[in-house]
N, C-alpha and C positions, 0 to 999 in steps of 0.2 A: 185441546180440540173442542170446537163448538159441539154442544150436546146433540143438536139436530143432525149434524154431519155424522157423529158417532152412531146415532140411532139409525140413520139411513144405511151406514156401512154394516151395522149389525143385522138389520133386516135383510140386506142383500146377501150377506153371508149365510143367513138362515135359509133364505130362498135357494141358494146354490146347494146347501146341504140337503134340503128336502128334494130338490130336483135330482141330485146324484142318487139319493136313496130310492127315489121313484124309478130311475133308470136301472138301478141294480136289481130291484124287485121285479121289474118288467122283464129284465134279461133272464133271471132265474125262472120265472113263470114260463117264458117262451121256451127255454131249454127243456124244462120238465114236460111241457106239452109235446114238444117234438120227440123227446125220448120215449114218452109213453111208458110201456111196461118192459121195454128191453133193458138189459143190464147196463149200468154206467154210473158215474159219480152222482151222488144224491144232490150235491150242490157244486157249483163251479166258481172259481175265483173271478171276481168282477172284471169284465172287459177282456182280460188276457186268457181266461180259462186255464187250460193246462199247457199253454205254450211254453212256459219256462221248463216244466218237467220234460216236455218233448225235446227241446233243444239241449238240455243238460244231459239227458240220458234216454235217447231215442230207443235203445234196445229194450230197456225196462218198460218204457211207455207202451210199446207195441206188444210186449209180452203180457202186460197187464190187460190190454184190450183183448188179446187172445184168450186169456184166462176167464175174463168176463163173458166172452162169447161162448165159451164151452159150458157155462152155466145156463145158457139159454137154449131152449129146444129149437129155436130158429137158427142158431149159430151166428148171431150178430150182437154187437154191443155199441154203446154210444159214448161220445165225449164232446168237448167244446174247446175250440182254439181260436182266439182273437176274433170273436164275433161270428165264427163259423161253426155250425153244428156238424159233427162228424159221426159217420156210421162205419164201423169196422165189420167186414163180412168174412167170416171164416169158412162158411159152407161153400163147397165147390159148385153145387147146383145153382146157388144164388149168385155166385160170382159170374157164372155163365149168363145169367139173366142180365147182369149189368154189362158185360162185354158184348152181348148180342145186340143191345140197344135197338130193340125191335121197332121203337118209334123214334124218328129222327131227333126229336127234342127231349127224349127221356133222360139221356146222360151225355155229357160231353167230357171226353178224355182230356185231362189237364196236365198229367205227368208230374206235377209238383203243386202243392196246395196254393202257391202264389205264382204259378208258372207263367201265366199269360203276361203278367206284368214284367216278369224276368226275361222270358224268351222272345217277346214281341208278337205281333199279329201274324206274320208269315211263318206258320209252323204246322207241319203235317198233322200233329196230334190234335190240333184244334179244328180240323176240317172234317166234314161228314157229307153224306149224300153223294150226288153225282159229281160234284166238284172234287171230292176226295177220291172217288173212283178214277176220274180222269187223271189226277196227279199220279196215283199209283200206277196207272197204265204207262205214264211217261217214265216212271222210275224202274219198272220191271226189266228193261233191257240192261240195266246196270248189274243185274245178278243172273245173267244167262251163264251156261257152262263155259262159253268162251271167255266171258268177262271174269268169272271166278278163277279160271285157269291163269289168266293174266295176274290176278291179285295174289294167287298162291306163290308165284315166283317172287313177287315183291315182298310178301310176308316173310318168306324164308331168309332172304338176304338180310333183312333188318333184324330178324330174330337171331341169326348167326352172329351178327355184329354185336348185339347187346349181350348175348350169352357169353361171348368171349370177354367182354368188359366185366361182366359179373364175376367170372373166374379170376380175372386179374385183381379185382377189388377184394374178393374173399381171400386170395393168396397174400395180398399186401397187408391186410388187417390182421390176419391170423386169428380172427374172431368171427363168430356168426354174424351174418349181415341180414338186414331186414329187406325183404323183397318188394314190399308194397310200392314204394316210390320208384324203385327200379322197374317194376312191371308197368307202372303208370307211364313212365317216360318211354318205355319200349312201345307200349300200345299207342301213345300219342304220336310217336315217330312213325309207327306202322300206319295208323289211320290217316295221318296227313299225307303220307307218300302214296298210299293206295287210292285215297279219295281225290287229292289235288296234285299229286305227282310233282312234276318239275316247276309248278307255278308258285310254290311256296318255299322260298329259299332266303338265305342270308338274314338281313335285318328284319325282313318281313316275318320270317319264321320265329325269330327271337321275340319279337313283339307279340306274335300270335300266342306263343307259349306263356308269356307273362300274363296276357289277358285271360287265357284259359285258366290259369291258376287262380286269378281273382274271381272268375266265375265259379270255380269249384268251391272256394272258401265261402262265397256268398250263399250257395245252395243250402248250407246247414245253419244259417243265421236267421234271426228274427227279421221279418220283412219290413224293416224300417227304411223307407225310401228318403233318407235325408243325408246331406253331405257328411262324410266321415264314417258312415256305417257301411258294413261289408255288403249288405244287400244292394245299396246304391252303387257301390263300386262294381259289383257283379253285373248289374243291369247295364251300366255304361260300357263295361267290357264286352258284353254280348253284342252291342251295337257295333263296336270296333271289329269284333270277330266276323260278323256278318259282312261288313264292308270289305274286309280283307278277302273273304271267300267270294264276294261279288267280283272283285278284280281277277281272281283265279278263273272264275267262270268266263269272264270276258276274254282272257288270254286263251283259254281252251277253244272258245268259239273261233277266234282268229286262226288258230292252228288247224282246226278240223274243217274250215270253210272250203278248202279246195277239194275235199272229198277223197283225196288220195293218201291221207295219213292214217296209219294204224293207231287206234287208241292205246295209250300207255297207262291210263289210270281211270278211275270211276267217272270223273267229270268229263273225260274225253268220250266215253261210251254214251254218257247222257247228252252231251252237246251234239254228238253225231246224229242221234235220233231227232233232237230238237231242230237242228238245222234242216233236216229233211222235211220236217213238218212246216217250218217257216217258208221254205222254198215252194212247197206244194201250195201253201196258202197264197203266196204272192202270184204264182202262176194262175190260180183260180180267181184272183182279184178280190180276195177276202182278207180281213185283218189277221195278224198272226194269232195262233191258238193261245189259249190261256196257259199260265204256268211256264212261260218261256223267257220272262224278263230276268236279267242277271241278278238283280237284288233279291228276288224271291228264291232263285236257285241258291244264292249264297246262304239264305236263311235255312233252306232245307239241307244243304251241305253241313251246316252247323248242327242240325238235328242228328244227322248220321254220325258226326264226330262225337257228339255227346253220348249217343246210344252205344257206340262201339268202344269208347274210351273207358268209362267207369264200370260198365258191366263186364267187359273183358278183363279188366284188372282184378275184379272180384273173383271171376271164375278161374283165372290162372293161379291166384294165390291159394284158393281152396283145392285146386288140383294137386299142387305141391304138398299141401298139408295132408290131404286124404291119402295120397300115394305113399307118403312117408309112414303113415300109421297103418298101412295095409301092404306090407312087403310082398305078399304072395300075388297081389294084383299088379304091383309094380313090375315084378319079374315076368309076369305073363305079357304085359305091355311090351317090355323090352324084347322078349322072344318074338312077338308078332312083328314088330318094327324091323328087327334085324333080319327076319326072313323075307322082307319085302324091299327094304332099302338099307344101304350101308353108307354111313357118313364118309367112309374111306373111298367111295366111288367118285367123289368130287363132282357128283351130279345132283341136282335138286330133286326133291320129292315131286313127282308129277301128279297131276290131278287123278290119273288112273290109279297110281300107287296109293294115294290118299284114300280113294274109295275102297281099296282092298283092306285097309286097316279097320276091319269091322269091330274087333274087340276094343281097340283104342278109341273108336268113336263111341262105343257103348260106355266106356269109362267117362268120356267127355259128357255124354248125356246124363249119366248118373251124378256127376259133379254138379251139373246144372239143376238136376231134380232136388238133390238133398241140400243144396246151398244156392237156391235161386237168387241171382245177383240183385235184381230189382224185386224186393219182396212184396211190394204193394204198388198198385196201379191206380192212382186217385182219379176219380171222376166227379163232376158236379151234376147234381140232379137238376135238369132243366124244367122239370114240372113235378108235381106230386106223383109218386110212382108206387103203386101197390106191389110191394115186393112179395108179400105173403098174404094169406087171408086175414091175418091179425095185425099186420104192420104195413103202414104206408110211409115211404121215405119222403120227407117234406122237400118242396122245391128249394133249391139253394144249398142243400146239404152237400158236404164233401163226402163221397163214398169211397171206401178203400177195400176193394176186393183183394184178398190175401193170396197171392201166388204161392208164397212160402207155405202157408197152411194147407193149401190144396195138394201140394207135393207129398204130404204125409197122409193123404186119404186114399183109400182103395188099394194102393200098392201092397204087395206081400212083404211083411216085416219091414215097414216103410222107413224106420230109423236106421236100418242097416245099410252100409255102403256096399252095394251089390250090383256091379255092372252087368252081370249075366242076365238080369231082368230085362235088359234091352236087346239081348241076342235072339236069334231066330227061333231057338227052341222054346223060349218062354213067352216072348212077344208081349211083355207087360206094357210096352209103349203103345201097343194097339188096344189091348184089353182095357187099360186104364188111361186111354188117350185124353179123356176129358179132364183128368187130374193133373196133366202135365201142361201147366199154364205159363211156363217160363217165357215163352214168346208171345204171350197174350192169346186172344181169341177174337173171333168176329172180324168186323171190317178193319180194325186197327191192329191186327196181328202183325208181328214184326216182319217187314218186307226183306230184311237182310239176315234172316235166321240161318240160311245156309252158309253165308259168309262167316257168321259168328261161330258156327259149329266147326267149319274148316280151320278157323284161327285157333280154336282150343285144341283140336286134334293135332294140328301142326306143332303147336307149342309142346304138348305132351310128348309127341314123338321125338322132337329135337332135344328138348330138355333132358329126357331120360336117356337119350343116346349119347349126348355130349357130356353129361354131368352125373357124378355120384354126389348125393346130397344127404344131409342129416339134419333133421329139425332140432333146434335148440328148444327143448320143452321146458316150460315154466308153468307155474300155477295159473290156470285160467287162460292159457295161451290160445285155446281154440274157442273161447267165448266170442260171440258175434258182436261186432260194433258197426254202426252205420256211418259211412264216410263219403257220399250218401248211400252207395250200394254197400252190401255187407262184406266185411273182411274179418280175418282172425284178429283177436285183440292185440297180439304181439306183432302185428304187421308181417307175420310169417318169417320168423327169424331162422336162418339156416346156415350151415357150413357147406361150402361147395368145393369139389375137387374135380379136375378134368378126368373123364372116364377113359380108361385104357381101351384101345381099339380091339385088341384080342379078347379082352374080358367082356367087352360090350356085345360080342357076337355069341358068347357062350352062356350068359346068365339071363 
């Protein structure tokens, strides 16, 4: 090779080396400046930061952040993930500062560190201000007592079908079975039927389930948006899922247009209200109101499915695990349910009967408190935000208020599984209300929280009435894993036996 060419290549390589070195140093200096005096890694891996650690062992990653935050008088810690500066917030009071979002541009809820790219633009969690309030007003009729009563009937039918399948599976295998994927399938079936009812059937439903699985896998992978990578597959799957749900919304509009049809699922209640608004706008000679196009509704339906699916799977698994390890609480639940409803009556649990199950609801709330399904609620700082007198969160930082950590602050003996804390005598749910952040706080608090509570209470009532169960305990089975919500490490492995009718009314 000509010496001049070799010299040019050598000079270019040296230039690239010094450029890379400069960028690495600049990155480290920027990180340290943003971190300031709060605890966090002294140095971070160039460009990737701690992304590999987060993906490989998310449980340990967040435990480390919590441990670092506990060493800080502010209750916060720092890290760095693929070009993003990260702030972990352990303090309940500071978490409320972020949830409250007193200035519109202070924080933007993102749901996932790279969620906007994954979920798309039409997403409830990315909205704020008057536009967000208007949309929540449209959604509110989906969760009235009448609507919730309709959903309760659907939830029970699907739960009964799946519980019977679980019993057959357990009896056929003669071995303990893992409930995680069984719960996930039951919840997906329930969510689909409650939200879009008869509009998602046959091949459409199979394709939907396949795409939803691709989405779930991509949630926990590195955000590499290239062909062949799980994140790209998840992003494309979301587009197909939203299109499927758009079609469901269109079909519901057609059904509800005559005004004489009773809603049979959530999208029917939604379209019933929207059609009234569209009609009123037409009569007034003005354009249709915002948030009424079927594509946007399909995107919001996907939000509901995502929120209901994974969080419910987590809470159902922990309910089984915690009731198995607390037989005295399990017995008390069974006594209450048997005194209100009998499975031998061949009649469903009514909304009124569900409201009577005060202790069972207290158990459900305690499951959610001690094992908050969505442990963290990521936000992006839209501007520099003075969180405390001594620390300002820099613009662009991803901020993680920890719902999980808040659940162990304030409550009496917080690490003890104690449903009585939610009963009328103790009222810890009122005394320590600010620490119960399972459904968020502020403008973006969960609009479907009553539906979620009903779902968990129904499951506990029916599962404990139909089934005798025993946990297959192994070393570390109750350790927390992120999938992406938290689940027991062993996927909740249990043996199931059909419960005798006579026995079920006595114990």
